[in-house]
C-alpha positions in Angstrom: -70.4 11.7 -11.2 -69.6 8.0 -10.9 -72.2 5.6 -12.2 -71.6 3.5 -9.0 -72.8 6.4 -6.8 -75.6 5.4 -4.6 -79.0 6.2 -6.1 -81.2 8.6 -4.1 -84.9 7.9 -4.6 -87.0 10.9 -5.5 -90.7 9.9 -5.4 -93.2 11.7 -7.6 -96.9 11.2 -6.9 -98.9 12.7 -9.7 -102.3 12.7 -11.2 -105.4 14.9 -11.9 -107.1 17.1 -9.4 -109.3 15.2 -6.8 -107.7 11.9 -7.7 -106.5 11.1 -4.2 -102.8 11.8 -4.8 -102.4 13.8 -1.6 -103.6 10.9 0.5 -101.3 8.5 -1.4 -98.3 10.9 -0.8 -99.1 11.0 2.9 -99.2 7.3 3.1 -95.8 7.0 1.3 -94.3 9.8 3.5 -95.3 7.9 6.7 -93.8 4.7 5.4 -90.6 6.2 3.9 -89.8 9.0 6.4 -90.8 11.4 3.7 -91.3 15.1 3.2 -94.1 16.1 0.8 -93.0 18.9 -1.7 -95.8 20.6 -3.6 -95.8 20.5 -7.4 -99.1 22.1 -8.1 -99.4 25.5 -9.8 -102.4 26.5 -7.7 -101.4 25.2 -4.3 -98.1 27.1 -4.4 -100.1 30.2 -3.8 -101.7 31.4 -0.5 -105.1 33.0 -0.2 -107.6 30.3 -1.1 -106.9 27.4 1.3 -110.3 25.7 0.9 -110.8 26.3 -2.8 -107.2 25.6 -3.6 -107.4 22.3 -1.6 -104.4 23.2 0.6 -103.5 20.4 3.0 -105.6 20.6 6.2 -103.9 21.0 9.6 -104.2 17.4 10.5 -102.2 16.4 7.4 -99.6 19.0 8.1 -99.3 17.5 11.6 -98.9 14.0 10.2 -96.0 14.6 7.9 -93.9 17.7 6.8 -95.2 19.6 3.8 -93.1 22.1 1.8 -94.0 24.8 -0.8 -97.7 24.9 0.0 -99.2 28.5 0.2 -95.6 29.6 -0.5 -96.2 32.6 -2.9 -98.3 35.7 -2.8 -101.0 35.6 -5.5 -99.3 38.5 -7.3 -96.2 36.5 -8.0 -95.9 34.7 -11.3 -94.7 31.1 -11.2 -93.5 29.3 -14.3 -92.1 25.7 -14.5 -88.6 27.3 -14.4 -89.5 29.4 -11.4 -90.9 26.4 -9.6 -87.8 24.3 -10.4 -85.5 27.0 -9.0 -87.6 27.1 -5.7 -87.9 23.3 -5.5 -84.4 22.1 -6.1 -82.8 23.5 -2.9 -85.8 22.2 -0.9 -85.3 18.7 -2.4 -81.6 18.8 -1.6 -82.3 19.9 2.0 -84.7 17.0 2.5 -82.0 14.6 1.3 -79.4 16.1 3.6 -81.7 15.4 6.5 -81.8 11.7 5.5 -85.4 12.0 4.6 -87.2 11.0 1.4 -88.5 13.7 -1.0 -92.0 13.0 -2.2 -93.0 15.4 -5.0 -96.8 15.7 -5.1 -98.9 17.6 -7.6 -100.9 17.8 -10.8 -98.8 20.3 -12.8 -97.2 18.2 -15.4 -94.9 20.9 -16.8 -93.4 21.3 -13.4 -92.7 17.6 -13.1 -91.1 17.4 -16.6 -88.9 20.4 -15.7 -87.7 18.5 -12.7 -87.1 15.2 -14.4 -85.8 16.4 -17.8 -84.1 19.6 -16.7 -84.2 23.0 -18.3 -81.7 25.0 -20.2 -79.8 27.2 -17.7 -81.5 30.6 -17.3 -80.0 33.9 -16.2 -80.9 35.2 -12.8 -83.4 38.0 -13.3 -82.9 40.9 -10.9 -85.9 41.6 -8.7 -86.1 45.2 -10.0 -86.3 44.0 -13.6 -89.0 41.4 -12.7 -91.1 44.0 -10.8 -90.7 46.5 -13.7 -91.9 44.0 -16.3 -94.9 42.8 -14.2 -95.9 46.4 -13.5 -95.7 47.2 -17.2 -97.9 44.2 -18.0 -100.5 45.5 -15.5 -100.3 49.0 -16.9 -100.5 48.0 -20.6 -102.8 44.9 -20.4 -102.2 41.6 -22.2 -102.7 42.7 -25.8 -100.4 45.8 -25.8 -97.8 44.0 -23.7 -97.8 41.1 -26.1 -97.3 43.5 -29.1 -94.2 44.9 -27.3 -92.9 41.3 -26.9 -93.5 40.8 -30.6 -91.3 43.8 -31.4 -88.5 42.9 -29.0 -88.6 39.1 -29.3 -90.7 37.9 -32.2 -89.4 34.3 -31.9 -90.7 33.8 -28.4 -93.9 35.8 -29.1 -94.6 33.4 -32.0 -94.5 30.5 -29.6 -97.0 31.9 -27.1 -100.6 33.0 -27.1 -101.5 36.4 -25.8 -103.2 34.8 -22.8 -100.0 32.8 -21.7 -99.3 35.4 -19.1 -96.5 33.7 -17.1 -94.7 32.8 -20.3 -94.8 36.1 -22.1 -93.8 37.9 -18.9 -90.9 35.4 -18.5 -89.8 36.0 -22.1 -89.9 39.8 -21.6 -87.9 39.5 -18.3 -85.1 37.6 -20.0 -84.7 39.9 -22.9 -84.9 43.0 -20.7 -82.3 41.6 -18.2 -79.9 40.0 -20.7 -80.5 41.5 -24.1 -80.8 38.0 -25.5 -84.0 36.1 -26.5 -85.2 33.3 -24.3 -84.9 31.2 -27.4 -81.1 31.7 -27.3 -80.9 30.6 -23.7 -83.0 27.6 -24.5 -80.5 26.4 -27.0 -77.9 25.9 -24.3 -77.4 22.3 -22.9 -80.1 21.4 -20.3 -79.3 21.8 -16.7 -80.1 18.2 -15.6 -80.9 17.0 -12.1 -78.1 15.1 -10.3 -77.2 11.8 -12.0 -77.8 9.8 -8.8 -81.4 11.0 -8.4 -83.6 8.0 -9.1 -87.1 9.3 -10.0 -89.8 6.8 -8.9 -93.2 7.8 -10.4 -96.5 6.9 -9.0 -99.5 7.9 -11.1 -102.9 8.1 -9.4 -105.4 7.8 -12.2 -108.9 6.8 -11.2 -111.5 5.7 -13.7 -113.2 8.6 -15.4 -116.5 7.8 -13.6 -114.8 7.7 -10.2 -112.8 10.9 -10.9 -115.9 12.8 -11.9 -117.6 11.7 -8.8 -114.7 12.7 -6.6 -114.6 16.2 -8.3 -118.3 16.7 -7.5 -118.0 15.5 -3.9 -115.0 17.5 -3.2 -116.6 20.7 -4.4 -119.6 20.0 -2.2 -117.3 19.5 0.7 -115.5 22.8 -0.1 -118.8 24.6 0.0 -119.6 23.1 3.4 -116.2 24.2 4.7 -116.8 27.9 3.7 -115.6 28.2 0.1 -118.1 30.9 -0.6 -117.0 33.1 2.3 -113.4 32.5 1.3 -114.1 33.5 -2.3 -115.9 36.7 -1.0 -112.8 37.7 1.0 -110.4 37.0 -1.9 -112.7 39.0 -4.2 -112.6 41.9 -1.8 -108.8 41.8 -1.8 -108.8 42.1 -5.6 -111.3 45.0 -5.5 -109.1 46.8 -2.9 -106.1 46.4 -5.2 -104.1 44.2 -2.8 -104.3 41.4 -5.4 -104.0 42.2 -9.1 -107.1 41.5 -11.1 -105.2 39.6 -13.9 -103.0 37.3 -11.9 -103.4 33.6 -12.9 -104.6 32.7 -9.4 -107.6 35.0 -9.8 -108.7 32.4 -12.4 -108.4 29.5 -10.0 -110.9 26.7 -10.5 -113.8 27.3 -8.1 -113.0 30.9 -7.3 -113.6 32.1 -10.8 -117.1 30.5 -10.9 -118.1 31.6 -7.3 -117.0 35.1 -8.1 -119.6 35.2 -10.9 -122.2 34.7 -8.2 -120.6 37.2 -5.9 -120.7 39.9 -8.6 -124.3 39.1 -9.4 -123.9 37.6 -12.8 -124.8 34.0 -12.0 -127.1 32.3 -9.5 -125.3 30.3 -6.7 -126.6 27.0 -8.0 -125.4 27.7 -11.5 -122.0 28.8 -10.2 -121.6 25.6 -8.3 -122.6 23.5 -11.2 -120.2 25.3 -13.5 -117.4 24.9 -11.0 -118.0 21.2 -10.8 -118.3 20.9 -14.6 -115.1 22.9 -15.2 -113.2 20.9 -12.6 -114.3 17.7 -14.3 -113.1 18.9 -17.7 -109.8 20.0 -16.2 -109.3 16.7 -14.5 -110.1 14.9 -17.7 -107.4 16.9 -19.6 -104.9 16.2 -16.8 -105.7 12.4 -16.8 -105.0 12.3 -20.6 -101.8 14.3 -20.1 -100.4 12.1 -17.4 -101.4 8.9 -19.2 -99.5 10.0 -22.3 -96.7 12.3 -21.2 -95.3 10.9 -18.0 
């Protein structure tokens, strides 16, 4: 592509949970005729709109939002999966003469978009379903041992609890007969050369960030987070949602579920949810400060 090709701005608004990045993205979208595209590994799932901080109806009416509540909780979404879903959405927004505004706190997704990933094979749905079902039947430990036998190089890179990654590695070797490590050696599939990434980091002071985390969880409780958690828990118990999907460990739900199952008091569950959210936000803040 010619270096003189007109640059297309792709805005990225990133930062830790509860930082205020969604409000910033809306403000930009209204100014730039933008469409907000989700880049958050929790908000891509449906099922926990309050606890997952999905955009409220009034925000959806103000500006278009894409890839929020997009996947069923049982689906596994890696950085590569997200990139595959997001690229056509971004291109469609550009074709409509609107401005893509990527918004989220999942740094690996953002890096996959900016830096590109090695080209990956298309995994047939039947292979993906078979691998996920096998994971559920065997459990993490036994499944991980199978991966060690079939693809020791990738198994060495991941911890047994890296569910999405070990499933992805198994999918690739099952579908292609080649290790994911072999595919990763191929030249990266880069974004179009005329995409001009413009990054806005929303990084409040630690004191302000912690305060925002606490206040937001109180607001979630007022909005019905406990009832939402109860309903989601019942969907897991009924078998509709798999017990070991990553979204079942969502911040806020995991802690409230301990109250629902009678293991913690409600006050303790709320305090733990706030503390765990603060710790997560702190890690995200450090990551975005140093990595993006």
